[in-house]
C-alpha positions in Angstrom: -17.2 4.8 91.7 -14.1 4.6 89.5 -13.7 6.8 86.5 -14.7 4.8 83.4 -12.6 5.2 80.3 -14.7 5.7 77.1 -14.0 4.5 73.6 -15.4 6.2 70.5 -18.2 4.4 68.7 -18.8 4.7 65.0 -22.6 5.5 65.1 -25.0 8.3 64.2 -26.5 8.2 67.7 -23.8 7.0 70.1 -20.6 9.0 70.6 -18.8 6.7 73.1 -19.1 3.9 75.6 -17.2 2.7 78.6 -17.4 -0.2 81.0 -16.2 -1.0 84.5 -15.8 -4.7 85.1 -15.8 -4.5 88.9 -19.2 -2.8 89.2 -20.6 -4.1 85.9 -21.4 -0.5 85.0 -21.8 0.6 81.4 -21.7 4.3 80.5 -23.0 5.6 77.2 -22.6 9.1 75.8 -25.0 10.0 73.0 -24.3 12.5 70.2 -26.9 14.9 71.7 -24.6 15.2 74.8 -26.7 13.0 77.1 -24.7 10.6 79.2 -26.3 7.6 81.0 -24.9 5.0 83.4 -26.4 1.5 83.3 -25.8 -0.9 86.2 -25.7 -4.7 86.2 -24.7 -5.0 82.6 -22.7 -8.1 81.5 -19.4 -7.3 79.7 -20.7 -9.2 76.7 -23.3 -6.5 76.2 -20.6 -3.7 76.2 -18.6 -5.7 73.7 -21.7 -6.2 71.6 -21.9 -2.4 71.0 -18.6 -2.5 69.1 -19.3 -5.7 67.2 -22.7 -4.7 66.0 -23.4 -3.4 62.5 -25.6 -0.8 64.1 -24.1 0.3 67.5 -26.9 2.8 68.1 -29.6 0.3 67.3 -27.9 -2.3 69.6 -27.8 0.2 72.5 -31.5 1.2 72.0 -32.7 -2.4 71.7 -30.5 -4.2 74.3 -29.4 -1.5 76.8 -32.0 1.4 76.8 -35.0 -0.9 76.4 -33.4 -3.7 78.4 -33.8 -4.5 82.1 -30.8 -2.4 83.3 -31.3 0.3 85.9 -30.0 3.6 84.6 -29.3 7.1 85.7 -28.5 10.3 83.7 -25.1 11.7 84.5 
């Protein structure tokens, strides 16, 4: 798997997020240090994190509780 570049997120819960277009993999690093990888995520969901008024809420609602397979890094 390619190394995914992360971008900082302005959030009380999410520290950064990164996305790989080829594998449709989203990585999210939380402020508590936990890092998760989510597979099969459309790019629009990654972009939604940065467009949302509440990035942490967006991640919880649409990514964490979504249908995406995840693994802890």
